[in-house]
N, CA, C and O atoms as a MOPAC input file, in Angstrom:
PM7 MOZYME 1SCF
protein

 N     39.97400 1  -132.30300 1   -30.68000 1
 C     41.18100 1  -130.99600 1   -29.70500 1
 C     40.60900 1  -131.35500 1   -27.85800 1
 O     40.73900 1  -130.45000 1   -27.03400 1
 N     40.01500 1  -132.71200 1   -27.43400 1
 C     40.36900 1  -132.53600 1   -26.65200 1
 C     41.48300 1  -133.63200 1   -26.22100 1
 O     42.15700 1  -133.70900 1   -25.19400 1
 N     41.42200 1  -134.67900 1   -27.69200 1
 C     42.20500 1  -135.86300 1   -27.11900 1
 C     44.19900 1  -135.15000 1   -26.84800 1
 O     45.27900 1  -135.53100 1   -26.39600 1
 N     43.43300 1  -133.70600 1   -27.63400 1
 C     45.26100 1  -133.26300 1   -27.94700 1
 C     45.78400 1  -132.38400 1   -26.61100 1
 O     46.92100 1  -132.13000 1   -26.21400 1
 N     44.42500 1  -132.02300 1   -26.08400 1
 C     44.62300 1  -131.21100 1   -24.98300 1
 C     45.45700 1  -132.33200 1   -23.20100 1
 O     46.36900 1  -132.16800 1   -22.39000 1
 N     44.24600 1  -133.47600 1   -23.51700 1
 C     44.57800 1  -134.44800 1   -23.11000 1
 C     46.76300 1  -135.12400 1   -22.66400 1
 O     47.61700 1  -135.08200 1   -21.77800 1
 N     46.59000 1  -135.48800 1   -23.67000 1
 C     48.08000 1  -135.73000 1   -24.38900 1
 C     49.14000 1  -134.66900 1   -24.04100 1
 O     50.25500 1  -135.05200 1   -23.68900 1
 N     48.76400 1  -132.93400 1   -24.14500 1
 C     49.61200 1  -132.68100 1   -23.38000 1
 C     49.99600 1  -132.35200 1   -22.11300 1
 O     51.06300 1  -131.93100 1   -21.66500 1
 N     48.40000 1  -132.75300 1   -21.35200 1
 C     48.69700 1  -132.77300 1   -19.77900 1
 C     49.45500 1  -133.52000 1   -19.72400 1
 O     50.47500 1  -133.27500 1   -19.08000 1
 N     49.28500 1  -134.78300 1   -20.38900 1
 C     50.32600 1  -136.10700 1   -19.51000 1
 C     51.16700 1  -136.30000 1   -19.94400 1
 O     51.70400 1  -137.34100 1   -19.56500 1
 N     52.14100 1  -135.21500 1   -21.38300 1
 C     53.22100 1  -134.20600 1   -21.30900 1
 C     53.65700 1  -133.49100 1   -20.36100 1
 O     54.67300 1  -133.76100 1   -19.72100 1
 N     53.25100 1  -132.93900 1   -20.25600 1
 C     53.98100 1  -131.65900 1   -19.07000 1
 C     54.16200 1  -132.90400 1   -17.77700 1
 O     55.31600 1  -133.21800 1   -17.48300 1
 N     53.08500 1  -133.53000 1   -17.09400 1
 C     52.75000 1  -133.76000 1   -16.46200 1
 C     54.44300 1  -134.90200 1   -15.96100 1
 O     55.22000 1  -134.93700 1   -15.00700 1
 N     54.23800 1  -135.81700 1   -17.57800 1
 C     55.67900 1  -136.11400 1   -17.36100 1
 C     57.29800 1  -135.69200 1   -17.26300 1
 O     58.41100 1  -136.11600 1   -16.95500 1
 N     56.49200 1  -134.40900 1   -17.81600 1
 C     57.81800 1  -133.86000 1   -17.41000 1
 C     58.40200 1  -133.05500 1   -16.65500 1
 O     59.45500 1  -132.47100 1   -16.91400 1
 N     57.43700 1  -132.92500 1   -15.17200 1
 C     57.60800 1  -132.23700 1   -13.93000 1
 C     58.28000 1  -133.14200 1   -13.79000 1
 O     59.50800 1  -133.23300 1   -13.76900 1
 N     57.02700 1  -134.31300 1   -13.62200 1
 C     57.88900 1  -135.69500 1   -12.97300 1
 C     58.84700 1  -135.73600 1   -12.84700 1
 O     59.32400 1  -135.82600 1   -11.71500 1
 N     60.07800 1  -135.66200 1   -14.64800 1
 C     61.67600 1  -135.65800 1   -14.12300 1
 C     62.27500 1  -134.58200 1   -13.35700 1
 O     63.23500 1  -134.84600 1   -12.63400 1
 N     61.67700 1  -133.01800 1   -13.45200 1
 C     62.39600 1  -132.44500 1   -12.91800 1
 C     62.22200 1  -132.53600 1   -12.25300 1
 O     62.54300 1  -131.42100 1   -11.84400 1
 N     61.62100 1  -133.37300 1   -10.85100 1
 C     60.78500 1  -133.41800 1    -9.67100 1
 C     62.18700 1  -133.55900 1    -8.88900 1
 O     62.45800 1  -132.95500 1    -7.85100 1
 N     63.11400 1  -134.55100 1    -9.63200 1
 C     64.32100 1  -135.17500 1    -9.27500 1
 C     65.42500 1  -134.22300 1    -8.45000 1
 O     65.79600 1  -134.20900 1    -7.27700 1
 N     65.93900 1  -133.04600 1   -10.21800 1
 C     66.26900 1  -132.36700 1    -9.44200 1
 C     65.66800 1  -131.24400 1    -8.31100 1
 O     66.44500 1  -130.56300 1    -7.64200 1
 N     63.62500 1  -131.08900 1    -8.13000 1
 C     63.28900 1  -130.31000 1    -7.30600 1
 C     63.67000 1  -131.65600 1    -5.50500 1
 O     63.87600 1  -131.04500 1    -4.45700 1
 N     63.68900 1  -132.65600 1    -5.46100 1
 C     63.71000 1  -133.15300 1    -4.72300 1
 C     65.12400 1  -133.11300 1    -4.11600 1
 O     65.34400 1  -132.95800 1    -2.91500 1
 N     66.19000 1  -133.28900 1    -5.20500 1
 C     67.44500 1  -132.47300 1    -4.21400 1
 C     67.62500 1  -131.30500 1    -3.81300 1
 O     68.52800 1  -131.15100 1    -2.99000 1
 N     67.07300 1  -130.46500 1    -4.12000 1
 C     66.95200 1  -128.99200 1    -3.53000 1
 C     66.09500 1  -129.14900 1    -1.76900 1
 O     66.60500 1  -128.89300 1    -0.67800 1
 N     65.13200 1  -129.49100 1    -1.97100 1
 C     64.22300 1  -130.60800 1    -0.58500 1
 C     65.69200 1  -130.68400 1     0.02900 1
 O     66.33600 1  -129.87400 1     0.69600 1
 N     65.88000 1  -131.52200 1    -0.28400 1
 C     67.32400 1  -132.65200 1     1.21500 1
 C     68.01600 1  -131.08100 1     0.96900 1
 O     67.74300 1  -130.14700 1     1.72300 1
 N     69.03400 1  -130.93700 1    -0.30700 1
 C     70.09700 1  -129.64800 1     0.35400 1
 C     69.27600 1  -128.67400 1     1.77800 1
 O     69.82800 1  -128.59300 1     2.87500 1
 N     68.04500 1  -128.07500 1     1.51000 1
 C     67.27500 1  -126.75500 1     2.37400 1
 C     67.15500 1  -127.80400 1     3.54500 1
 O     67.51800 1  -127.26800 1     4.59200 1
 N     66.74100 1  -129.21200 1     3.74400 1
 C     66.81300 1  -129.52500 1     5.06900 1
 C     68.34000 1  -130.18800 1     4.80400 1
 O     68.80000 1  -129.48900 1     3.90200 1
 N     69.28300 1  -131.14400 1     5.14300 1
 C     69.94800 1  -131.56900 1     5.71800 1
 C     71.22700 1  -129.94900 1     6.30000 1
 O     71.82800 1  -129.82400 1     7.36800 1
 N     71.20700 1  -128.93400 1     4.99000 1
 C     72.46500 1  -127.78200 1     5.51300 1
 C     71.14600 1  -126.67500 1     6.57900 1
 O     71.34200 1  -125.53500 1     7.00000 1
 N     70.40500 1  -127.17700 1     6.67700 1
 C     69.00700 1  -125.93100 1     7.86200 1
 C     68.87800 1  -124.81200 1     7.15000 1
 O     68.87400 1  -123.76200 1     7.79100 1
 N     68.79200 1  -124.77400 1     6.23600 1
 C     68.88600 1  -123.47900 1     6.07100 1
 C     67.40300 1  -122.40600 1     6.42100 1
 O     66.18200 1  -122.25200 1     6.38800 1
 N     67.74900 1  -122.27400 1     6.50700 1
 C     66.87300 1  -120.62000 1     6.33300 1
 C     66.51500 1  -119.80200 1     6.12100 1
 O     66.00000 1  -118.92900 1     6.82000 1
 N     66.79600 1  -119.92200 1     4.57300 1
 C     67.23200 1  -118.87200 1     3.40800 1
 C     65.20300 1  -118.40700 1     2.88900 1
 O     64.67800 1  -118.81700 1     1.85400 1
 N     64.65100 1  -117.71500 1     3.70800 1
 C     63.10600 1  -117.48000 1     3.05400 1
 C     62.43000 1  -117.75400 1     1.75600 1
 O     61.54200 1  -118.60500 1     1.71100 1
 N     62.90800 1  -116.88000 1     0.36500 1
 C     63.52000 1  -117.01400 1    -0.07700 1
 C     63.37400 1  -117.87800 1    -1.32200 1
 O     62.61500 1  -117.78100 1    -2.28600 1
 N     64.74500 1  -119.13400 1    -0.88000 1
 C     64.98700 1  -119.39800 1    -1.68200 1
 C     63.74900 1  -121.56000 1    -1.14900 1
 O     63.50500 1  -122.60600 1    -1.74900 1
 N     63.47500 1  -120.99600 1     0.15800 1
 C     62.42000 1  -122.18300 1     0.40400 1
 C     61.00600 1  -121.57300 1    -0.22900 1
 O     60.51300 1  -122.15000 1    -1.19900 1
 N     60.44800 1  -120.55300 1     0.26100 1
 C     59.28000 1  -120.11800 1    -1.08600 1
 C     59.36700 1  -120.42200 1    -1.78400 1
 O     58.70100 1  -121.31900 1    -2.30100 1
 N     60.43900 1  -119.72200 1    -2.29800 1
 C     60.74900 1  -121.01600 1    -4.32100 1
 C     60.32300 1  -122.11800 1    -4.57900 1
 O     59.56500 1  -122.50600 1    -5.46800 1
 N     60.98600 1  -122.78500 1    -3.52500 1
 C     60.50100 1  -124.52100 1    -4.03600 1
 C     59.49100 1  -124.27300 1    -2.92700 1
 O     59.94400 1  -123.15100 1    -2.70100 1
 N     58.69300 1  -124.36000 1    -2.21600 1
 C     57.37600 1  -124.67400 1    -1.78200 1
 C     56.33300 1  -124.19600 1    -2.93700 1
 O     55.30900 1  -124.81700 1    -3.22300 1
 N     56.90900 1  -122.58500 1    -3.76100 1
 C     56.09700 1  -122.43700 1    -4.81200 1
 C     55.72500 1  -123.24300 1    -5.87500 1
 O     54.62200 1  -123.68300 1    -6.19900 1
 N     56.93900 1  -123.37500 1    -6.41300 1
 C     56.99200 1  -124.70100 1    -7.66100 1
 C     56.34600 1  -125.53900 1    -7.37300 1
 O     55.42000 1  -125.88000 1    -8.11000 1
 N     56.75100 1  -126.52500 1    -5.53600 1
 C     55.89200 1  -128.09600 1    -5.60600 1
 C     54.74700 1  -128.01400 1    -5.37500 1
 O     54.02200 1  -129.00900 1    -5.39200 1
 N     54.04500 1  -126.07400 1    -4.94000 1
 C     52.50900 1  -125.82900 1    -5.03200 1
 C     51.65700 1  -126.11300 1    -6.90200 1
 O     50.66300 1  -126.77600 1    -7.19600 1
 N     52.74600 1  -125.14800 1    -7.93700 1
 C     52.47300 1  -125.67300 1    -9.10400 1
 C     52.15100 1  -126.35400 1    -9.60400 1
 O     51.13500 1  -126.20200 1   -10.28200 1
 N     53.17300 1  -128.09900 1    -9.54300 1
 C     53.30200 1  -129.58200 1    -9.07300 1
 C     52.38000 1  -129.80100 1    -8.62100 1
 O     51.49600 1  -130.17200 1    -9.39300 1
 N     52.11600 1  -129.72700 1    -7.47700 1
 C     50.88600 1  -130.37500 1    -6.85900 1
 C     49.35800 1  -130.59000 1    -8.39100 1
 O     48.85500 1  -131.60100 1    -8.88100 1
 N     49.20600 1  -129.63200 1    -8.55500 1
 C     48.02100 1  -129.47900 1    -9.37900 1
 C     47.66900 1  -130.43600 1   -10.41100 1
 O     46.68400 1  -130.56700 1   -11.13700 1
 N     48.99100 1  -131.20100 1   -10.23600 1
 C     49.16200 1  -132.30500 1   -12.02700 1
 C     49.37100 1  -133.41400 1   -11.17200 1
 O     49.99700 1  -134.31100 1   -11.73500 1
 N     48.88700 1  -133.77800 1    -9.37100 1
 C     49.64800 1  -134.63900 1    -8.43000 1
 C     51.23000 1  -134.73200 1    -8.24900 1
 O     51.48600 1  -135.70400 1    -7.53900 1
 N     51.80800 1  -134.38800 1    -8.45100 1
 C     53.23800 1  -134.19600 1    -8.90400 1
 C     53.96100 1  -133.49600 1    -6.83900 1
 O     53.60400 1  -132.65400 1    -6.01600 1
 N     54.79400 1  -134.28700 1    -6.93700 1
 C     55.89800 1  -133.48100 1    -5.27800 1
 C     55.03400 1  -133.10300 1    -4.23600 1
 O     55.33400 1  -132.08800 1    -3.60900 1
 N     53.53200 1  -134.02200 1    -3.78400 1
 C     53.22200 1  -134.37700 1    -3.13800 1
 C     53.94200 1  -134.24500 1    -1.75700 1
 O     53.85300 1  -133.20500 1    -1.10400 1
 N     54.83600 1  -135.59300 1    -1.22400 1
 C     55.34900 1  -135.39100 1    -0.45300 1
 C     56.85900 1  -134.49000 1    -0.28400 1
 O     57.15300 1  -133.93700 1     0.77600 1
 N     57.17500 1  -134.47700 1    -0.72600 1
 C     58.24700 1  -132.89800 1    -0.55500 1
 C     57.90300 1  -131.64200 1    -0.29100 1
 O     58.53100 1  -130.84900 1     0.41200 1
 N     56.27700 1  -131.34900 1    -1.20900 1
 C     55.76600 1  -130.12200 1    -0.62300 1
 C     55.60400 1  -130.73500 1     0.94000 1
 O     56.05400 1  -129.99900 1     1.81800 1
 N     55.11400 1  -131.78100 1     1.29600 1
 C     54.78700 1  -131.05000 1     2.93700 1
 C     55.70700 1  -131.72300 1     3.59300 1
 O     55.15100 1  -132.32800 1     4.51000 1
 N     57.13400 1  -131.96600 1     3.57200 1
 C     58.08400 1  -132.37000 1     3.60900 1
 C     58.75900 1  -130.91500 1     4.30900 1
 O     59.13200 1  -130.71000 1     5.46500 1
 N     58.74700 1  -129.92100 1     2.98300 1
 C     60.06800 1  -129.27100 1     2.92700 1
 C     58.99600 1  -127.60900 1     3.56400 1
 O     59.40800 1  -126.46800 1     3.77200 1
 N     57.47600 1  -128.23400 1     3.70700 1
 C     57.14100 1  -126.97900 1     4.11900 1
 C     56.67900 1  -126.98200 1     5.78200 1
 O     56.39000 1  -125.96000 1     6.40300 1
 N     56.68000 1  -128.47400 1     6.39000 1
 C     56.92200 1  -129.33500 1     7.96700 1
 C     58.29500 1  -128.27200 1     8.39100 1
 O     58.37900 1  -127.38000 1     9.23500 1
 N     58.80800 1  -128.55200 1     7.88200 1
 C     60.69100 1  -128.25700 1     8.31500 1
 C     60.45600 1  -126.14100 1     8.11400 1
 O     61.12600 1  -125.35800 1     8.78700 1
 N     59.72900 1  -125.82800 1     7.39900 1
 C     59.13300 1  -124.37900 1     7.23100 1
 C     58.50500 1  -124.04000 1     8.88900 1
 O     58.68700 1  -123.13700 1     9.70600 1
 N     58.05500 1  -124.73000 1     8.86600 1
 C     56.82700 1  -124.35100 1     9.93700 1
 C     57.62800 1  -124.41200 1    11.73600 1
 O     57.78900 1  -123.94500 1    12.86300 1
 N     57.85300 1  -125.33200 1    10.79600 1
 C     59.67500 1  -125.38000 1    13.11400 1
 C     60.19000 1  -124.40200 1    12.47900 1
 O     61.16200 1  -124.93200 1    11.94200 1
 N     60.18800 1  -122.96700 1    12.08300 1
 C     60.92800 1  -121.58900 1    11.92100 1
 C     59.89800 1  -120.74700 1    11.67800 1
 O     59.93800 1  -119.61400 1    12.15700 1
 N     59.17200 1  -121.02800 1    11.15500 1
 C     58.64000 1  -119.76500 1    10.04200 1
 C     56.54300 1  -120.52000 1     9.76000 1
 O     55.86300 1  -120.77300 1     8.76500 1
 N     56.29100 1  -120.59700 1    11.40500 1
 C     54.81200 1  -121.11700 1    11.39100 1
 C     53.24000 1  -119.78300 1    10.74500 1
 O     52.13700 1  -120.32900 1    10.70700 1
 N     53.27000 1  -118.33400 1    10.34500 1
 C     52.40500 1  -117.92000 1     9.85600 1
 C     52.76300 1  -118.65400 1     8.93000 1
 O     52.11700 1  -119.69300 1     8.79300 1
 N     53.90900 1  -118.38300 1     7.97000 1
 C     54.18600 1  -118.48800 1     6.62100 1
 C     54.07300 1  -119.83700 1     6.16000 1
 O     53.65900 1  -119.95400 1     5.00700 1
 N     54.31300 1  -120.76600 1     6.72000 1
 C     54.07900 1  -122.59200 1     6.19100 1
 C     52.70000 1  -122.70700 1     6.52200 1
 O     52.14200 1  -123.59000 1     5.87000 1
 N     51.79500 1  -121.94900 1     7.52400 1
 C     50.13200 1  -122.07800 1     7.62800 1
 C     49.32200 1  -121.31600 1     6.38700 1
 O     48.10700 1  -121.45100 1     6.23600 1
 N     50.16500 1  -120.49000 1     5.51200 1
 C     49.11100 1  -119.66700 1     4.31300 1
 C     49.65800 1  -121.13700 1     3.51300 1
 O     48.72400 1  -121.83600 1     3.11800 1
 N     51.11900 1  -121.70100 1     3.22100 1
 C     51.12400 1  -122.16600 1     2.57600 1
 C     50.00900 1  -123.50800 1     2.39300 1
 O     49.35000 1  -123.76400 1     1.38500 1
 N     50.02800 1  -124.24900 1     3.68100 1
 C     49.35400 1  -125.72800 1     3.69600 1
 C     47.72200 1  -124.89700 1     3.56300 1
 O     46.82400 1  -125.73500 1     3.64500 1
 N     47.40500 1  -124.02800 1     3.45300 1
 C     46.20900 1  -123.32200 1     3.93600 1
 C     45.68200 1  -122.52600 1     2.19100 1
 O     44.53700 1  -122.31300 1     1.79300 1
 N     47.11500 1  -122.22500 1     1.42200 1
 C     46.62200 1  -121.84500 1    -0.10000 1
 C     47.04800 1  -124.42300 1    -1.11000 1
 O     46.91900 1  -124.71200 1    -2.30000 1
 N     47.30000 1  -125.03100 1    -0.41700 1
 C     47.81200 1  -126.58500 1    -0.31300 1
 C     45.87300 1  -127.11000 1    -0.50900 1
 O     45.42500 1  -127.99800 1    -1.23500 1
 N     45.42800 1  -126.56700 1     0.03700 1
 C     43.96800 1  -127.42800 1     0.51400 1
 C     42.89700 1  -126.68900 1    -0.59700 1
 O     41.87800 1  -127.06000 1    -1.18000 1
 N     43.73900 1  -125.37800 1    -0.55600 1
 C     42.46700 1  -124.68300 1    -1.59200 1
 C     42.59700 1  -125.59100 1    -2.65600 1
 O     41.61900 1  -126.28200 1    -2.94300 1
 N     43.69700 1  -125.71000 1    -3.32000 1
 C     43.98100 1  -126.04800 1    -4.99200 1
 C     43.44300 1  -127.06300 1    -5.19700 1
 O     42.94200 1  -127.32500 1    -6.29100 1
 N     43.43000 1  -127.84900 1    -4.20100 1
 C     43.75800 1  -129.65800 1    -4.19600 1
 C     41.98400 1  -130.28200 1    -3.53300 1
 O     41.17500 1  -131.20300 1    -3.64600 1
 N     42.22300 1  -129.00600 1    -2.84700 1
 C     40.60100 1  -129.73400 1    -2.99800 1
 C     39.47300 1  -129.64600 1    -3.62000 1
 O     38.98700 1  -128.56300 1    -3.94300 1
 N     38.69800 1  -131.26700 1    -3.96000 1
 C     37.07900 1  -131.67000 1    -4.67000 1
 C     37.73200 1  -132.63500 1    -5.21300 1
 O     37.15400 1  -133.43500 1    -5.94900 1

């Protein structure tokens, strides 16, 4: 049973790493266009928060959230705090 869970988690992490290519491009597009579309940014940050639980996308999360903080520091702080809470231990 435990071996099966470990195998599934490894498969999930591999899938996340494959999908990170698309998410990385989304982050680049947001930064390049200097988008201030809160929904778009927060949706991407939410996905990256989920991925961070598997050790995937940390660099992209920090990069996008730093940009987000430049015009929405209150919401960006929420993401920093949530990220720290999820990844402590």
